[in-house]
SENUMAR-792033 format. One record per residue (C-alpha): residue number from 1; residue in one letter; y, x, z. Coordinates in nm, 3 decimals, decimal comma. Each point is the difference from the previous one (the first is absolute). Layout:
pos/code/north/east/up
NUM/A/Y/X/Z
...
//
This chain:
pos/code/north/east/up
1/M/0,122/0,692/2,657
2/S/-0,058/-0,331/-0,179
3/Q/-0,361/-0,097/-0,060
4/R/0,111/-0,196/-0,304
5/P/-0,060/0,177/-0,332
6/Q/0,313/0,160/-0,141
7/I/0,069/-0,091/-0,363
8/L/0,251/0,174/-0,226
9/A/0,136/-0,238/-0,266
10/S/0,182/0,148/-0,299
11/Y/0,238/-0,173/-0,239
12/S/0,339/0,079/-0,153
13/M/0,239/-0,182/0,230
14/D/0,313/0,057/-0,209
15/A/-0,128/0,087/-0,346
16/E/0,324/0,054/-0,189
17/A/-0,180/0,016/-0,335
18/A/-0,161/-0,341/0,056
19/P/0,177/-0,333/-0,060
20/L/0,144/-0,185/0,299
21/W/-0,248/-0,288/-0,022
22/L/-0,288/0,247/0,029
23/R/0,150/0,178/0,299
24/E/0,047/-0,329/0,182
25/L/-0,354/-0,110/-0,084
26/L/-0,145/0,329/0,125
27/H/0,171/-0,048/0,337
28/T/-0,149/-0,348/0,033
29/L/-0,349/0,120/-0,092
30/A/0,023/0,293/0,242
31/R/0,094/-0,229/0,288
32/T/-0,290/-0,233/-0,075
33/A/-0,243/0,293/-0,015
34/A/0,131/0,140/0,328
35/D/-0,035/-0,337/0,173
36/A/-0,361/-0,027/-0,119
37/L/-0,081/0,350/0,124
38/D/0,157/-0,078/0,336
39/A/-0,207/-0,317/0,026
40/A/-0,311/0,202/-0,085
41/G/0,071/0,237/0,288
42/A/0,183/0,297/-0,154
43/D/0,341/0,162/0,039
44/V/0,194/0,064/-0,321
45/T/0,252/0,271/-0,086
46/F/0,182/-0,011/-0,332
47/V/0,090/0,300/-0,213
48/D/0,222/0,008/-0,309
49/P/-0,170/0,229/-0,255
50/A/0,321/0,042/-0,198
51/R/0,199/0,126/0,299
52/S/-0,238/0,145/0,259
53/V/0,039/0,369/0,084
54/D/-0,331/0,006/0,188
55/D/-0,311/0,173/-0,129
56/P/-0,232/-0,275/-0,127
57/K/-0,303/0,207/0,098
58/L/0,117/0,018/0,360
59/L/0,083/-0,369/0,001
60/A/-0,347/-0,088/-0,124
61/A/-0,153/0,215/0,273
62/S/0,204/-0,176/0,271
63/V/-0,120/-0,356/-0,066
64/D/-0,322/-0,199/-0,012
65/G/0,062/-0,166/-0,336
66/V/0,229/0,007/-0,303
67/L/0,130/-0,308/-0,182
68/V/0,179/0,052/-0,332
69/L/0,185/-0,311/-0,108
70/G/0,137/-0,119/-0,333
71/G/0,307/0,118/-0,185
72/A/0,119/0,141/-0,328
73/D/-0,198/0,158/-0,283
74/V/-0,184/0,330/0,034
75/D/0,124/0,286/-0,218
76/P/-0,244/0,014/-0,295
77/A/0,039/0,378/-0,015
78/L/-0,216/0,008/0,314
79/Y/-0,296/-0,121/-0,204
80/G/0,078/0,189/-0,317
81/Q/0,186/-0,263/-0,203
82/K/0,346/-0,050/-0,145
83/P/0,197/-0,305/0,114
84/V/-0,001/-0,321/-0,203
85/D/0,272/-0,264/-0,012
86/G/0,016/-0,231/0,298
87/L/-0,042/0,246/0,288
88/Y/0,232/-0,049/0,296
89/G/0,093/0,163/0,328
90/V/-0,189/0,327/-0,054
91/D/0,073/0,234/0,291
92/A/-0,157/0,345/-0,017
93/R/0,063/0,072/0,368
94/A/-0,168/-0,321/0,118
95/D/-0,294/0,064/-0,232
96/A/-0,051/0,355/0,125
97/F/0,025/-0,103/0,366
98/E/-0,245/-0,288/-0,022
99/L/-0,250/0,190/-0,213
100/A/0,001/0,280/0,258
101/L/-0,034/-0,255/0,281
102/I/-0,300/-0,165/-0,166
103/A/-0,165/0,332/-0,081
104/A/0,041/0,128/0,356
105/A/-0,135/-0,321/0,151
106/M/-0,302/-0,006/-0,228
107/E/-0,074/0,366/0,065
108/S/0,000/-0,055/0,377
109/G/-0,192/-0,328/-0,014
110/T/0,295/-0,208/0,115
111/P/-0,031/-0,359/-0,130
112/V/0,229/-0,088/-0,290
113/L/0,104/-0,343/-0,125
114/G/0,207/-0,024/-0,317
115/I/0,170/-0,317/-0,121
116/C/0,123/-0,040/-0,360
117/R/0,183/0,330/-0,066
118/G/-0,199/0,141/0,291
119/M/-0,324/-0,073/-0,182
120/Q/0,134/0,156/-0,319
121/L/0,102/0,314/0,189
122/L/-0,343/0,016/0,160
123/N/-0,153/0,005/-0,346
124/V/0,243/0,265/-0,127
125/A/-0,065/0,211/0,311
126/R/-0,366/0,010/-0,102
127/G/0,080/0,104/-0,358
128/G/0,005/-0,347/-0,155
129/T/0,247/-0,149/-0,247
130/L/0,197/-0,323/-0,030
131/V/0,077/-0,257/-0,265
132/Q/0,377/0,043/-0,013
133/D/0,078/-0,354/-0,114
134/L/-0,235/-0,296/-0,027
135/G/0,242/-0,172/-0,235
136/P/0,154/-0,349/0,013
137/G/-0,184/-0,321/0,064
138/T/-0,265/0,130/0,239
139/I/-0,136/-0,177/0,307
140/H/0,125/0,285/0,218
141/R/0,375/-0,047/-0,009
142/D/0,110/-0,294/-0,219
143/D/0,014/-0,346/0,153
144/A/0,111/-0,330/-0,144
145/D/0,191/-0,082/0,319
146/G/0,187/0,330/-0,008
147/Q/-0,163/0,126/0,318
148/A/-0,007/0,374/0,060
149/M/-0,370/-0,013/0,081
150/P/-0,224/-0,241/-0,189
151/E/-0,344/-0,093/0,131
152/H/-0,322/0,086/-0,175
153/E/-0,363/0,058/0,087
154/V/-0,180/0,331/0,044
155/R/-0,373/0,061/0,002
156/V/-0,120/0,203/0,298
157/L/-0,287/0,234/-0,082
158/P/-0,307/-0,024/0,227
159/G/-0,105/0,294/0,212
160/T/0,356/0,123/0,050
161/R/0,214/0,042/0,311
162/L/0,236/-0,263/-0,138
163/G/-0,290/-0,241/-0,041
164/G/-0,098/0,059/0,361
165/I/0,352/-0,073/0,120
166/F/0,034/-0,334/-0,175
167/S/-0,364/-0,113/-0,037
168/A/0,097/-0,172/-0,324
169/D/-0,078/0,040/-0,368
170/A/0,354/-0,092/-0,103
171/L/0,348/-0,020/0,151
172/T/0,319/-0,174/-0,104
173/I/0,275/0,256/0,041
174/R/0,370/0,054/-0,068
175/S/0,104/0,293/-0,213
176/G/0,310/0,137/-0,168
177/H/-0,062/0,313/-0,205
178/H/0,035/0,126/-0,354
179/Q/-0,208/0,315/0,049
180/A/-0,368/0,038/0,087
181/V/-0,278/0,251/0,051
182/D/-0,133/0,132/-0,331
183/T/-0,236/0,297/0,038
184/L/-0,154/-0,011/0,346
185/G/0,060/0,302/0,223
186/G/-0,278/0,218/0,134
187/W/-0,213/-0,121/0,293
188/L/0,136/-0,353/-0,039
189/R/-0,167/-0,322/-0,108
190/V/0,127/-0,339/-0,115
191/S/-0,034/-0,278/0,257
192/A/0,187/-0,289/-0,166
193/Q/0,107/-0,103/-0,350
194/A/0,218/-0,269/-0,156
195/P/-0,136/-0,238/-0,266
196/D/0,164/0,213/-0,271
197/G/-0,184/0,310/0,124
198/T/0,295/0,158/0,180
199/I/-0,111/0,206/0,299
200/E/0,127/-0,176/0,312
201/A/-0,152/0,207/0,282
202/I/-0,146/0,348/0,040
203/E/-0,164/0,180/0,289
204/A/-0,176/0,317/0,104
205/P/-0,368/-0,067/0,072
206/D/-0,027/0,260/0,276
207/S/0,320/-0,053/0,203
208/W/0,245/-0,271/0,108
209/T/0,216/0,030/-0,310
210/L/0,098/-0,321/-0,177
211/G/0,264/-0,114/-0,245
212/V/0,087/-0,353/-0,112
213/Q/0,224/-0,070/-0,297
214/W/0,116/-0,337/0,130
215/H/0,231/-0,084/0,290
216/P/-0,190/-0,146/0,297
217/E/0,320/0,057/0,200
218/D/0,202/-0,243/-0,213
219/P/0,122/-0,276/0,237
220/R/-0,140/-0,266/-0,235
221/A/-0,343/0,161/-0,026
222/D/-0,303/-0,117/0,196
223/A/0,073/0,118/0,354
224/A/-0,371/0,012/0,081
225/Q/-0,055/0,258/-0,274
226/L/0,271/0,226/0,140
227/A/-0,136/-0,038/0,353
228/A/-0,354/0,086/-0,112
229/L/0,115/0,307/-0,192
230/M/0,222/0,136/0,276
231/T/-0,258/-0,071/0,270
232/E/-0,258/0,208/-0,184
233/F/0,254/0,273/-0,075
234/V/0,101/0,025/0,365
235/A/-0,366/0,003/0,106
236/G/-0,062/0,285/-0,243
237/C/0,297/0,190/0,139
238/A/-0,123/-0,047/0,357
239/A/-0,349/0,117/-0,093
240/S/0,136/0,306/-0,179
241/R/0,216/0,088/0,300
242/D/-0,298/-0,029/0,235
243/V/-0,204/0,235/-0,220
244/V/0,281/0,255/-0,006
245/S/0,040/-0,027/0,379
246/A/-0,373/0,046/0,057
247/V/-0,011/0,306/-0,224
248/G/0,303/0,145/0,176
249/S/-0,145/-0,052/0,347
250/N/-0,323/0,171/-0,102
251/G/0,167/0,287/-0,182
//
């Protein structure tokens, strides 16, 4: 059996409801994330939440960590709202699978890292809500050069896990999103914000559970940021596995 932590990474690999450009981008981001996890010492298995026939609870129990990557919009019915104009790619099956995966991982103490949509799902899983559309002309998705992911700064809150990972008060990041966390879910706290007040990172104070709204896995992002994040995630997964193994051997 491999001593490397086993990470389950979830994203919709062939999201028919999403535009082609988004599907191609998601594949690129997933590959970059997997390479960073491999470099940090973990093995990665991908699952397609829109197509998997596996029980997400059993999958969560079989790995040392769960990574939920970006993708299409979350169904607003899941947080008690009606859809507004501008939503795209909503997939009820993918939503249900990933919410169950996150819930099972958090219940068992398995580390969870959510990126973009993954962070939004983490918030919804804890009873939070989302801003369905930030509107045009924001720093989060519009760029004068027409890039899919413009750069902007985020402020990292002191005393948070995120702050410990980066040891910085601010980061320059790449993001591409038109939705954001609105009402914060239970047992979560904010760990980074954009200059306009948008919540950019959330975490659970008592477990390795973290979500970032930006895309550290974008190939044009700061590679050192991705390496730092994945190194700490893999370390958390290894520590969690060792605790579970110790409890099992003493049981």
